[in-house]
N, C-alpha and C positions, 0 to 999 in steps of 0.2 A: 504493500501500500504506499502511496506517495508521502502521506503525511507522517507515516512511520520511520521512513528514510530520512525526512526533513527532521524530525525530532532527534534521531540518532546523530545526525550530522551536526546540529546545533549542540548536542549534549558534548560530542567530542571536541568541538570548536571551542566550546567554554571551559572544557577540562572537568566536566561533572560526571560523577560516578553513577548517577541515577538518570534513566531516560524516562521522560515523561510517557505516560502510557495513553496511547491513542486508540479509542474505540471505533470500530467500523459505524458508519452512519446507520441509523435505524429509525424506526417509527416513533413518532412523538408519544403516543400513550405508553410504549414500553419504557421510554425514558423517564416519564414521571412516576411510574408505578415501581420501578426498580429501586430497592432500599440502597442507594448509593452511600459508602461509608466515608464520605468526604467531610470535613469540618466546615467548608465554605463552598457553596454552590452559586455559580455566577452564569446568567443567561445574557449573552451580548447580542445586542441588536442596534439597528440604525436609530431608532428613537430613544435610546437610553437616556436617563438623567446624566446631569455632569458630574455625578459622583466618581472620583477617580479610583483606580486600582491602588495608587499611593495613599489616598485617603483610607481605604479599607485596611491597608497593611497597618498604617499607624493606629486604627481602632483595634486591630487584632495583631497584638505583638508577636504571637506564636502560632503559626499554622503549619501542620504537618501535611495537610492535604487539600487540594482545591479542585473542584469539578468545573470546567469551563464548556459551555455550550455555545457554540458558534452558530448564527442563523444561517439557514440555507439562502442561495442566491436569491430567491424571491423575498426573503424576509420573514419574520415572524408575524402571524396574525394577531388581532386582539386576543383571540381565544389562547394562543399559546402564550402570551405574556402575562395573563392572569395566574397568580400563584395559586397552586392545588395542594390539597392535603395528601 
């Protein structure tokens, strides 16, 4: 998978021992139902607030794991941007 190769290359370039885990694209319903074991979950989309990653890191001094969800080419719909239980 292209993104896994990019993650591996970036980790090598930065001298990191851990390579970020890249998941295969999947269905939105599966994404929100899965019990992700991450401390922070972020949904990136084109209409996001001005809150920065830097600000989040200042608020949370220690994070071992972060789940990043990047929007598809067409962007997330309002349904996808609504928090779900």
